[in-house]
N, C-alpha and C positions, 0 to 999 in steps of 0.2 A: 703487268699488263700483257695479255696474250696478243700476239701478232705474228705475221710471217715477215722475216727480214732477210735481206740480201746485202752483202758487201761486194762491191765491184772494184777491182784494182788491177794493177799490172806488176809483173815480176819477171825480170830477164826478158823484157820485150813481149811477154805473153799476157793476154787478157785472162783474168781468172775471176771466179765468183765463190764466195763463201756464203752458203745458203742455209739458214736455220740450224747452224752448228756454231758452237762457241770456240772451236779450235780446228786447225788443220796444220800442215807442215809449214805454212807461211806466217800464221798469226794466231793469236789468242784474243778472244773478245771477253770483256768483263761487263756484265749487264747488272746495273743496280736499280731496282725499283723501290722507291720510297713513297710515302703518302704524297701523291700529286706530282711526282717528279721521276723522270727516267734519265739515266746516264749510261751511255755505252762507250767504253774505252777499248782501244786496240793496243796490244803489245806486239810489235813486229818481231818475227823470228828471222826474217830476211829483209833486205832493202826493198821497200815497196813504193809504188806511186799509186795513190788512191784516186778513185773516180767518184764513187758515190756510195752512200749507205741508204737503203730504202726499207720502209716498213709498210706493210699492207694488211688488210683484214683485221684492223683493230677491233677489239670487243667494246665498241662505243656504246654508251648508255642510250636508252630510248624507250619509247612506248611501242605498242603494237602497230602504230601507223607506219607508213612508208617514208614519211619525212620529206617527200618531194616538194612540199610547199614551204619548207624551211627557208630561212635566210642564211646566207653564208658570207662571212667577212673574210676577205682575202687581201692582205696588205700588198699594195703595189711595190715594184722593185725599188724605186727611188722617190725622192721628194715629189716630183711632178707627175708620177704615174697615177692614173685615175684609180680611186679606192673608195669602196662603199660596201654596204650590205647588199648582196646580190641574190636574185632568184635564179633557179636553175634554167629558167626560160631565157635568160639574158646571156649574151655572148661577149667575148673579148675582141677588141680591135687588133687584128693581125697586120701590122704594117708591111710584112714581107709579101703580102698579096698585091701590093701596089705594083704597077709596071716597073720593070727593072731599071729603065732609064731614069725614073723619078728617084729610086733609091740611090742610084749612082750619082745623080746630079745633086741631090739635097741631103744625102746621108741620113734619111729619116730613121733607119734601123739602128743608129748609133746611140740614140738618147736613152733608150730603155734596155730591155733584156733580149731584144729580138736577134741580136748577133750571136747569142749563145743558148737561148731557150727556143725549142721547137714548138710553136703554137699548134693547137689542135682545136677545131671548132666544137668538138664534143667535150672539151676540158676547160675548166676554170682553174686559175692558179694564182698563188700569192706567196709572200715571203715572211717568215719569222713570227707571224702571229696570225692565228686562225680561230674563229669561233663559228658555231652553228647555233642559230636561234630558232626554236620551234619544238617539234616533237622529239627530235633527237639532239638535244642541246649538248654542247661540249665546248671546251676551251683549250687551246694549245699555245705556248709561247716559247720561243728559242732563248736559251740561256747560254748558248755557245756561239754568240754572234761574232766574237773575235776570231774564231776558227773557221766557221762555215755558215753560209746561208741555209736556213731550213725552209725547204720548198714544200708547199701544200698544194695538191692537185685534187680536184673534185670532178668526178665523172658526171656530166650533165644529165645522163639518162638514168643513173641509179642513185646519185647522191653519195656514192662511196668516196672516201678520202684516202689518198696515198701521201705518205710523208717521206721526203727525200732530203738527206743532208748533202749539200753540194761540196764535195771534197776534191773536185777536179784539180789535179796538179800537185796536191800535197805530197811531199816526199817524206817518208818515215824510214829511218835507218834501223837496221837490226838492233834489237834491244831497247829501242825507244818506245814511248807510249804516246798515243794521240787520242784526243776526245773526238769520237765520231759524231755524237750528238748528245745534247743535254737539254731537256725541255720540260716545261710544266704541262701537266695534263689533268684537267678537272671535268667532272660531269655537269658543272653549271658555270655559266658565264660569271656570275657574281663571285663564286669561290675563286675562279681563275683570275679575275681582275684583281681581287684582293691579294692573292699570292704574287701576281705579277708586280704589283706596286711595292711589295716588300722585297723583291728580288734584286732591285737595282739601287745604285747610289748616285743620283743625278747631281750635277752642279746646281747650286741655288740660282734660280733665274727669276729675278723680280719682274713685275709687270712694268712695261715702258710704253708711253705714248710717244710716237715719233713721226718724223718726216723723212721721206726718201725721194730723191729727184727723178726716179726712173719713169713712173707711170703718168707722166705729163709731157716730159721733154725728151725722154729716151736719151740718145747720145747727143742731142742738141742742147747741151747745157753750156753755160758760160758764167763768168764771174758776176755779171750784172743780175742774171736770173736767180742764182743761188743766194746772192747777198740780199736781194729783195725778199725771197721766200724765208730765209732765216730771220730777217727782221720782223716778219709777220707772225712768227710763232709766239704764243702767249706763255704765261708762267706755268701752265699745266704741262707743257711739253718737256720730255726727258731726253730726246735724242734728235739730232740732225745728221742725216747720213747722205753722203755724196755717192751717187751710183755711177754706172758706166758712162764714159764720155769725156772724162777729164784727161785720160791718157791719149797719146798719139795713136797707138795701136794696142789691141789686146795682147798682153804679154810684155809690152814695154812699159812696165809699171812705174819706172823711175823717170820716164819721159812725159812730163805733164805738158799738155798742149799750150804753147806760149801765146797763141792768139786768143784762145778761149779764157785762159787764166794767166794773164801777164804778171800777176803778183804771186802765182803759185797757190798752194792749198793751205799754207800755214795760217793766213788771216782768218779762214773759216774756223779753224780749231780755236784760235784766240777769241774770236767773237762768241762762239758757242760757249766756251768756258766762262767768259765774262758774264754770260746770261745764266750760268748754272746748268747748262745743257751739255750732254755728252756729244762728242763728235764721232761720226762713223764714216767708214770708207769701204768701197766695194773693190774686190779683186777676184780674179779667177786664177788661182796660183798654179794649177797643174796644167794649164794650156797656154798656147799662143797662136794667134792667127797667121795665115800664110804671108800677109803683108808686113808683119812685124819685123823689126830689126833683129830681134832675138832669133826668129826662125831663119831669116836669110843669112845672118852672120854666124850663128852657132847651131847648125843643123845636127851636130853631133850630140846635142843635149836632148834629143827627142827619141822616144821609143819607136822601134821599127818592127814591122811584121816579118813573116818568114821570107818575103820577097824583097826585104830591104826598104820597104816604103814606110813613111811615117804613119802612125796610127791616127786615122781620121776620127774626130769626135763629133762632128756635126757640120752644118752649113752656115751657122751664124757668122756675122762679119764677112771676112773673105775666105771662110773655111778655117777650121782650127784643128790643132794637133796636140797629142799628149806628150808632156815631158817624160823623160825616163827617170823614174823615181829610184832606180838602182844606181844612177849616175851621181857621183858625189858633187860634181860641179853644178848639176841641175838643182840639187838640193841646196847647195850654197847660194845659188841665185834666188831661189824662193825665199830662203831665210833672210837674205840681204834686203829683198823688197819689203817683206813684212816688217823687218826691223826698222827700215827707213820710216814707215808710216807710224809705227809704234813710238819711235823716237821723236816724231813730230808732235806727238801728243794725242793721236787718235785713240779713242777709248773702245770703239766698237768696230768689228771687222765682219762684213758680210762677204763670205767666201763662197763662190759660185761654181757651177759646172764641175762639182767634185766627183761625179761618177767617172770622170776621165781617169782617175787614179787606177781603177780596176777594170777599165775597158781593155787595155793590153793584157796579155798573159805574162806572168812572171814565174818561170819554172821553179818548182819546189814549193809553191805557195798557192793557196786557194784565193779566189777573188775577195772573200771576206777578210782573210789575213792581210792582203795587200791594202784594202780599204782601211782596216783598223790601224795598221802601221802608218799609213799616210795621214790619217786624221790625228793620231797621236803626235806625229811630227809637227803638224800645224799648231797643236796645243803647246808643244815644247817651244816652238818659235815665238809664240805670243804670250806665254806666261799667263798672267791673270787678266789679260784683256778679254772683253766679251766677244764671243764668236757666234755668229749666225751662219750655220751651214745651209747650203742650198744646192739642189740638184744632186743629192747624195743618197746612197743607201742608208737606211735609218739606224739599224741595230749596231753596225760597227762604230757609229758616232756616239753611242751611249756613254755618258760620263766624260766625254771629251769636248763637246760643244755645249754652250749655254742655251742656244736656241736652234731650232731646225725648221725650215720651211716644210710644210706638210701637204702642199698642193702646188699645182702649176701656177704660172703667172696669171694674175687677173687680166682680163682683156677689156678693151674699151667698148666692145660690144658684149652682150651677155654670153654668147657662145662663139665669138670670133667669126671670121668669114666662113661661108658654107663649105667651101672646098677643103678647109682645114679639118673639118669634122671627119674626114676620111683618112687622116694622117696618123701619126704615131700617138701612143697613149699619153705622151708627155706634152701634148700641144697646149698652147696658151688658151685658157678658157675660164671665165668667171663662173660659169655653170658648174664645171668640174671642180674648181678649187673650193667652192662652197660645200660641196658634198664631202670632199676630203677634210675640210675644216671640222666638220661634225664627226665623221667616222674615225678620224685619227686622233681625236681628242683624248682617247684613253692613254696615249703616249705622254701627254703633258704632265710634267712633274715626275715622270718615271724615267724616261730616257733623256729628256731635255725639256725646255719650254717650247711650246708649239707656236710657230709663226704662221698665221693664216693668210699672209700677204696683205695688201692694202685695202682700205676703204676709199671710195671716191664720191664726193658730194657735189663737186663743181658742176656747172652747167655747160661750159665750153669744152671742146676737145673730148667729148664723151658721148656715147650712144646708149647709155643705160637710163631707163625711166627712173623717176624719183622713187617709185615703189621698190624697184630693184636695188637702188642705192641704199634705201632704208634697210632692206633685208641684208645687204652686204655688211653694213656697219654694225647691225645688230648681232648677226652671227659671229662676226669677228670679235666683237666685244665679249660675247658670252663664252667663246671657246678658245680665244687666243691669249698667249702670254705677252705678245707684242701687238700693239694697235697702231698701225702705220698708215700714212696717207702721202700722196704726192701733190696735193692741192696747195695752192697759195691761199692760206687761211684768211688773208686780208680781203679776199673776194667773197667770203661767206656773208650771206644776209642773215636776218634774225632767225628764219626758219632753220637754216643749216646750222647755225650756232646752237640753237636749242636742241637739234638732233644730236650734235656732237656731245653736248652736255649730258643728255639722257644716256647716250651710249657709254660715256665715261663712267657714269654711275653704275651701269651694269658691269663694265670692265673691272672697276675697282671693288664692287661689292656683291655681285651675283655669284651663285654657285649652281651649276647644272646638276640636277639630280638624276635625270635619265633622259634618254631619247630612243626613239624607235621608228624604223621605216614602216610606213603603211602605204603601199603602192607607190604613187608618185609624190608622196608627202613624207615629211619627218615631223613627228610630234615630240616637242621638247618641253620638259618640265624643269623649272629652275626656281631657286629660292632667292629672294631679294627683298631687302627692307622689311624683314620679318614676316613675309608671306610667300606662298608658292604661286607661281604664275605658269601658264601654258601658252606656247606659241606653236603654230603649225606652218612649216615652210614647204611651199610647193616647189619641188626640184625642177619640174619641167618649165614652169613659168618664171621661176626666180623671185617669187614674192611671198610675203607672209600673208596668211589667210585666216 
């Protein structure tokens, strides 16, 4: 494949560039182009600290048209980042343009990539998988996710794409080799998706119908509420998962609130297992909030910045900070907490806010390396337990997690409060999570099983019209490997029970054949019960038409 390339690195404290050459006094590059795949490997002659490897002016396929009306798929940084097929006329939300006092107060720039990626209003960008649909169709996918994020940037004025391997911080000693990039490249989406599916070995993730406590009660859970909702689940349910609110403070995972849960959590595991239902638990293993006993008593376990301050990860709870994953005692604490709930009999672990692993810098390693190592550590801690990753970069989780959230949290309003629409790209939004559910479905069964988040059918404590609730459960059933709710099923009337039954039929038996964005709608074709059906989802209104 013809292209212009540049390697940016440091040696002896000096910034250097290796441009369009395969060798200089510092390093040798080995470029291997096979059918549909390019691998670039570096062999260092001196001790190097890498910055990035960039390719431009690819000889992409295409017709004589300019392709400016094409659609571009650019995968968002982490689970919650808005992701869709995008027109060049659309722009990205740049949270750093908010007033500085808001960023300081609420740490909105910590949830996504704003703290290390410089946004440009004339550029669209995404990570690890890119395709272009239209006159100049093409497909790219990162096979080097354990070493480096592969960043794709598209110029909104020309449609030209730049590919950059994020190597920032990687240390390579003299004589060592390092894979700078390794990616699939195909002239058609169909060919690329087929090769992408063959390139990974995911864990087997069966489809589960489940309950999670979060999207009705949030942290206001207690023994009475969860006992009631567990008892209401019928024989079709596979999973009962306790979410945030059981612990005294985030980070103090072994301190179950004695007022809310006077008998602890073991009875829920026992009752679920008696019913033949898996028991699940929520933790955010890499963080702790400022009011936690862990943070106040063991501040030495937290990663610090260059000024000696703990790494802020966001403003949830009382504000929260990243544990130092290079600290043996911090890792021992995480392992102890996970082992406690695994030993209690929990089968399913929803592990949240995982982007915190690679929010700090760790000298000598890229962000992708840190994330990959952190996620492998979680798998090692939990053995064969089921893991649902959430708030995590996707490609470093490949083969390590059974399931991965692919969109932001569902909101009780279709698009949350109006002022939140100006905030970060990872904000709570049913509108955004539904588009993510569709467009990230190509990861399902390749990297992990996709979790589209919950459906909600109840009438109380909810501001979604029935048509929007219908669209939510339908799309979740068609595209998800998990089908979860936070409703008390005992409150369902006949209409809601019938809708759940129809959705379950789709969940268990339907197969999506294709989907395509058409302006503000997505046309979806699927096979079910021996026939092909088509539905059209209006992304602006949130309904099926």
